[in-house]
ZADREN-407570 format. One record per residue (C-alpha): x, z negated, y negated; residue number from 1. Coordinates in steps of 0.2 Angstrom, whole numbers. Example, Ala and Ser with C-alpha at 12.3 -4.5 7.8 and 13.67 -1.06 7.14 Angstrom:
REM residues 2
> u,w,v,n
> 62,-39,22,1
> 68,-36,5,2
//
This chain:
REM residues 314
> u,w,v,n
> 619,-813,-533,1
> 622,-799,-546,2
> 604,-794,-543,3
> 597,-811,-547,4
> 607,-812,-563,5
> 600,-795,-569,6
> 583,-801,-564,7
> 586,-817,-575,8
> 591,-806,-590,9
> 576,-795,-588,10
> 565,-810,-586,11
> 572,-817,-603,12
> 567,-801,-612,13
> 550,-800,-604,14
> 546,-818,-609,15
> 549,-813,-627,16
> 540,-797,-625,17
> 525,-805,-617,18
> 523,-822,-625,19
> 527,-817,-643,20
> 509,-811,-646,21
> 503,-828,-640,22
> 514,-837,-653,23
> 506,-826,-666,24
> 489,-831,-660,25
> 494,-849,-660,26
> 500,-849,-678,27
> 485,-839,-685,28
> 473,-851,-676,29
> 482,-866,-681,30
> 482,-861,-700,31
> 464,-857,-699,32
> 461,-875,-692,33
> 471,-883,-706,34
> 461,-873,-718,35
> 445,-880,-709,36
> 440,-863,-703,37
> 436,-858,-685,38
> 449,-844,-684,39
> 451,-831,-671,40
> 455,-834,-652,41
> 473,-838,-648,42
> 473,-822,-637,43
> 467,-811,-651,44
> 484,-802,-654,45
> 483,-796,-636,46
> 466,-788,-640,47
> 473,-781,-656,48
> 487,-773,-647,49
> 476,-765,-634,50
> 465,-758,-647,51
> 479,-751,-657,52
> 487,-743,-642,53
> 471,-734,-638,54
> 467,-727,-656,55
> 472,-710,-662,56
> 488,-709,-671,57
> 487,-703,-689,58
> 502,-697,-699,59
> 503,-694,-718,60
> 507,-677,-723,61
> 522,-682,-733,62
> 530,-692,-719,63
> 546,-686,-711,64
> 555,-690,-695,65
> 559,-708,-702,66
> 541,-712,-701,67
> 541,-709,-682,68
> 558,-717,-678,69
> 556,-733,-688,70
> 544,-742,-676,71
> 554,-736,-661,72
> 570,-743,-669,73
> 562,-759,-674,74
> 554,-762,-657,75
> 570,-758,-648,76
> 580,-769,-659,77
> 569,-784,-655,78
> 571,-780,-636,79
> 590,-780,-638,80
> 592,-797,-646,81
> 585,-808,-632,82
> 600,-801,-621,83
> 612,-810,-633,84
> 604,-827,-635,85
> 600,-842,-624,86
> 581,-839,-621,87
> 579,-847,-604,88
> 597,-851,-598,89
> 611,-861,-605,90
> 624,-849,-598,91
> 628,-831,-603,92
> 621,-817,-593,93
> 629,-800,-590,94
> 625,-792,-606,95
> 627,-807,-617,96
> 645,-802,-622,97
> 638,-787,-632,98
> 638,-798,-647,99
> 638,-815,-655,100
> 626,-823,-667,101
> 632,-811,-681,102
> 629,-796,-670,103
> 611,-802,-666,104
> 608,-805,-685,105
> 614,-787,-688,106
> 602,-780,-675,107
> 588,-789,-682,108
> 593,-783,-699,109
> 593,-765,-692,110
> 575,-767,-687,111
> 570,-773,-704,112
> 580,-759,-713,113
> 571,-746,-702,114
> 554,-753,-708,115
> 560,-754,-726,116
> 564,-735,-725,117
> 547,-731,-717,118
> 539,-740,-732,119
> 547,-728,-744,120
> 546,-712,-733,121
> 527,-709,-735,122
> 528,-710,-754,123
> 513,-722,-754,124
> 515,-733,-770,125
> 511,-749,-759,126
> 525,-744,-747,127
> 537,-743,-761,128
> 531,-760,-768,129
> 533,-769,-752,130
> 550,-761,-748,131
> 557,-766,-766,132
> 550,-783,-764,133
> 559,-785,-747,134
> 575,-779,-754,135
> 574,-792,-768,136
> 572,-806,-755,137
> 586,-799,-744,138
> 598,-800,-759,139
> 597,-819,-757,140
> 593,-820,-739,141
> 608,-811,-732,142
> 621,-821,-742,143
> 613,-837,-736,144
> 612,-831,-718,145
> 631,-827,-719,146
> 634,-845,-726,147
> 624,-853,-711,148
> 634,-842,-699,149
> 650,-848,-707,150
> 644,-866,-705,151
> 640,-863,-687,152
> 657,-855,-684,153
> 666,-870,-692,154
> 656,-883,-682,155
> 658,-875,-665,156
> 674,-865,-668,157
> 664,-850,-661,158
> 650,-838,-666,159
> 644,-837,-648,160
> 626,-845,-647,161
> 630,-853,-629,162
> 645,-862,-636,163
> 635,-869,-650,164
> 622,-875,-638,165
> 634,-883,-626,166
> 643,-892,-640,167
> 627,-900,-647,168
> 622,-905,-630,169
> 639,-913,-626,170
> 643,-921,-642,171
> 629,-931,-650,172
> 641,-935,-665,173
> 641,-917,-669,174
> 622,-915,-667,175
> 619,-929,-679,176
> 633,-925,-691,177
> 628,-921,-710,178
> 635,-903,-708,179
> 623,-899,-693,180
> 608,-907,-702,181
> 611,-897,-717,182
> 613,-881,-707,183
> 596,-884,-699,184
> 588,-887,-715,185
> 595,-871,-723,186
> 590,-861,-707,187
> 572,-868,-708,188
> 570,-862,-726,189
> 577,-845,-720,190
> 564,-845,-706,191
> 549,-846,-719,192
> 556,-830,-727,193
> 561,-820,-712,194
> 544,-824,-703,195
> 534,-821,-719,196
> 528,-839,-720,197
> 534,-843,-737,198
> 519,-845,-748,199
> 522,-829,-758,200
> 518,-818,-743,201
> 501,-812,-738,202
> 495,-805,-721,203
> 480,-798,-730,204
> 478,-782,-741,205
> 480,-791,-758,206
> 491,-781,-768,207
> 498,-796,-778,208
> 505,-804,-762,209
> 509,-789,-751,210
> 527,-787,-744,211
> 527,-785,-725,212
> 509,-778,-725,213
> 513,-766,-739,214
> 527,-757,-730,215
> 516,-753,-715,216
> 500,-749,-724,217
> 501,-731,-719,218
> 503,-734,-701,219
> 489,-734,-688,220
> 487,-732,-669,221
> 501,-735,-657,222
> 515,-734,-670,223
> 506,-748,-680,224
> 505,-758,-663,225
> 524,-756,-661,226
> 527,-762,-678,227
> 516,-778,-676,228
> 523,-782,-659,229
> 541,-780,-666,230
> 536,-792,-680,231
> 529,-805,-668,232
> 545,-803,-657,233
> 556,-806,-672,234
> 547,-822,-676,235
> 549,-827,-657,236
> 567,-823,-657,237
> 571,-833,-673,238
> 561,-848,-667,239
> 571,-847,-651,240
> 588,-846,-660,241
> 582,-861,-671,242
> 577,-872,-657,243
> 588,-867,-642,244
> 604,-865,-652,245
> 603,-877,-667,246
> 589,-890,-666,247
> 583,-893,-648,248
> 596,-886,-636,249
> 589,-894,-621,250
> 577,-889,-608,251
> 586,-873,-602,252
> 589,-868,-585,253
> 607,-872,-578,254
> 607,-864,-561,255
> 595,-849,-564,256
> 583,-854,-550,257
> 565,-848,-551,258
> 558,-865,-554,259
> 571,-868,-567,260
> 567,-852,-576,261
> 548,-857,-576,262
> 552,-874,-583,263
> 563,-866,-596,264
> 549,-854,-601,265
> 536,-869,-602,266
> 549,-879,-613,267
> 551,-863,-624,268
> 532,-862,-627,269
> 533,-881,-632,270
> 547,-878,-644,271
> 538,-863,-651,272
> 523,-874,-654,273
> 533,-887,-663,274
> 542,-875,-675,275
> 526,-865,-677,276
> 516,-880,-682,277
> 529,-884,-695,278
> 529,-866,-702,279
> 510,-866,-702,280
> 509,-882,-712,281
> 522,-875,-724,282
> 512,-859,-726,283
> 495,-867,-729,284
> 497,-884,-737,285
> 507,-877,-752,286
> 498,-868,-766,287
> 503,-849,-767,288
> 518,-846,-778,289
> 521,-832,-790,290
> 532,-819,-783,291
> 547,-823,-795,292
> 548,-841,-788,293
> 555,-834,-772,294
> 572,-838,-779,295
> 569,-857,-779,296
> 568,-860,-760,297
> 581,-847,-756,298
> 593,-855,-769,299
> 590,-872,-761,300
> 594,-864,-744,301
> 610,-857,-750,302
> 615,-873,-758,303
> 612,-883,-742,304
> 622,-870,-732,305
> 637,-873,-744,306
> 635,-892,-743,307
> 636,-890,-724,308
> 652,-881,-725,309
> 659,-894,-738,310
> 653,-908,-727,311
> 662,-901,-712,312
> 678,-900,-721,313
> 677,-918,-728,314
//
């Protein structure tokens, strides 16, 4: 019995690890279709990872130990969070008590902070550019995220994601309450920033839009592969939290059987497809914004989170 539970937890992590590149491929392909282009294959991220892990590793002469450790810290952080959240099961697994939603958020932030330091470490001007822009975004993202967590805590009287999941399934009145709807809207806006799909980001090497790409511009080979894979896992984790905890908390395994876990994995892919489609539309349909306008959607998200807390108290 204990062995089965451990296997379930390992399987949850492997689902995020193995399927996050597929999610990335789906979004890139969908965005190309929306822009009336052909786009790459949906499995192209797997090919990219294969090539990166078979290339020679080049290190800038000015880089320090931070340059080596940052990808490993980011990758490890993304492997840790799936232990804490409902990926496939609606009940906590053995290591789920290591942290709550706030703990998972702090681990995700640790991975981002490591990459931020790596962008500064090499001394490349574009790395500093990307890191400074990322900090400017974080100044507004983190308070908003904290307000969303406060709203979730007041709603469920707990910060454990499994408690929130069960509450929303068991009480439709809470699911459709103004406070919950406002929290979903606030978190959706945060997703566009945290997954670099707000229309001020760029996944190409255009200086005016570079944020995430600028921080890892000096990386190559296996370390770049770790960073890209960690970024894709972060997207998958945030989508999972958004869907399995806040938005569509159904379709999870209740008994941990093999067929139940496989069904939950298929449902997870469908949920990723839904939110990925929304994110792709947001990223491609809108015109590109000037960087200084990042404050507008984040201010709206912060306001929605505050309104959620106020609505719950009324």
